[in-house]
N, C-alpha and C positions, 0 to 999 in steps of 0.2 A: 621737340623743343621743351625745355624744362618749364614747369609751371608750378606756382605756389598753390597749395591746397586751399580751399575755402574754410575759413574758421567759423564754425557754427557754434551756438551755444552748447549743443550736445558734444562737440569735440572739446570745447573748453571744460565742460564738466568732466570728461574723461581725463583730461590733463591734470586737473585739480585732484582728481581721486587717485592719480599715480604720482603725485608730488607730496613732499612733506606738508603736513597739515598746518594751517595757520594757527596762531596762538588763540586762546579763548578770547582775549581782549580784542584782537584783530577781528574775529568773527563778530564780537559784540558791536564794533564800530560799523561793520557792514550792515548788521541788522538795524542799528540805530538810523543809518543813512537811508534805508529803504522807505522810511516814513517822511522823508524830506521832499517827497515829490520830485520835480524837475531839478532841484538843487543837488540831487544824488550824482548828477553828471560831472560835479566838481571833484568827486573822489576818483583816484587812479584806480586801474583794474588790479586784480589779483596777480595777473601775469607780469605787470609792470612793477608790483611790489616785490615779487619774486626776483625779478631782474635787477632791481636796485640792491636788494640784499646780496646778491651773487657778486655784483660789481664791487660792492663795499669790502667783501671778503677776498676777492681776487686781487684788488689793488691795495689791500691793507689799509684802508681808509680809517682815520681816527677822528678827523674834524670835518663835519658836514654843515652846510648852510642850506635852508630851504626857504624858498619864497612862495607863500600860499599854504597855510596850515590846514584850513577847513576844519573838519572834526577830528583830524589827527592820524588817519589811516596811513599815509605815506611816511609821516614823521615817525610814528611808532614802529612801522616796519623797518625803516632804516636804523633806528636806534637798537632794535633787537639784534641786528647784524653787527653793530659796532662793538669793539672790545670793551671791556669793563672801564677803561679809562678813556673811552671815546666820548665825544661831545657832538651834539647837534643844536644849532641855533635855528628856530623857525620863526618867520615873519608873517604877520597878517594884520589887516586893519580892522577886522571884526572881532570885537571883544566877546561877543555871545558865542560864536563858534569856537573861539580859542578856549573859553571856559569849559566847553564840552570836551575838547581835545585834552586839556589839562587833567580832567577827571579820569580820562581814559589812560593817560600817562601814569598817574598815581596808581590806578588799579593794576597796571602791568609792572609797578615798582620801577619805573623808568624815569622818574622825576629828576634823578641826579644826572641823567645823561641828556636831558632835553631842556633848553632854555627857550621860552616863548616870549616874543617881543610884539606888543601890540601898537600899531600905528602905521602910517602910510610907509610902504616898503622903501620907496626911494629915500625918505628921510632916515629910516633905520640903516639903510645901506651906507649912506654917507657918514653916519656916526661910526659904523664898523670900519670904514676906510680910515677914519681919523684914529681909531683904536689900533690900526695896523695888524688886524687879524688876517690870517690866511687859512684857506680850506683846501682839503684834498678832493672834495666833491661838492658841487652846488646843484641842487635840484630846483627847477623854476616851473611853477604851475600856478600862475596868478593871472592878473589882467593882461590880455594879450597885446593891447595897445602900448604897453610899456616893455614888451620883451626886448627890444633893441636896447632900450635904456638900461634895463637891468643887466643885459649881457655886457655892455660897455663897462659898467661899474664892476660887475663880477669878474671880468677878465683880469682886473688888477687885484683881485683877492685870491688868485690861485697861482701856484708856481708851475713851472714847465712840467708837462706830464699829467697834470691834474685835469678834472673833468667838470664840464658843465653840461647838464641834461635838461632838456626842454620837453614839456608835455603838450599834447594837443596840436602838434605840427601838421597833421593830416587833416584836421578839422572835419571830422565826420566823413572823410573821404571825399570832400568837396573841392579840395585845393587844385585838382587837376581838371575839373569840369569847367569848361570855358562858358557854359550857359549860366553858371552861377557867379554872381558879381556883387553880393551883398558886403557891407563894410567889414564884418568880422572875417569873412572868407579872404577878402583882399588883403586884410591886415596880416593874415597868416601867410599868404602867398609872398607878401613883401618881406616878411621876416625870413622866410625860407630862402629867398633870393639873396638877401643880405648875408646870411650865414654861408651860403654856397659860394660867395665871392670873397669871403674873408680868408686870406692866405695865412693868417696867424695860427690857424687851428687845422687839425684833421677832424673830419665830421662824417656822420653817417645817420641816415633816417632809418629807424627800426619800425616796421609796421605792426607793433603790438599796442593793444589799447587803442587810444586815439592818435597814436604815432609819437615816438620819442626820437628827438635829435640828440645824439651824443657827440659832444665836442671835446677834443683833447688838445690842450695848449701845446704848441710845438716850441 
């Protein structure tokens, strides 16, 4: 019977040592986040960053939307993979962390590719709907309680064949454990069940980082 290998930190280090190196600014963000204590968990992993970059290049993505900026690691990683005329809009309610992210974007000379919008994401999304903007890829890594709301709005911001990708869908590996029934875990279970039953999309959960759900509009 085929079995997935256990992904240890040592194995991840091996993978990173045999992969194209991160940019200096990407590394600087990772170092900065190490000093943020438990908040560091809001950052995507390096494997997820590499995956998003590959998806952008394979699908010839030019226009991205991100919900959840934090200190900018995921946004900067995606922007690096975009073509010169590509654009990424990133949404976050925390002006303090967005300021940090913007400084990193400037350091990497990517300010022309990235637009940051500060405010409640649902409000920002509704404005984007009115502006009739469309995206090739939407990456969502924000408050989990609004994942379904974000999804329903974002579904109308992509064309057929475009992607919506969600982070944290395995929730520390707790989603399958029947003995765990806290609010956040159940929120992710409900979201995963909702996506499973949506026949408008093709979908798959990738067990990298804290779990990515990739949705493709049919």
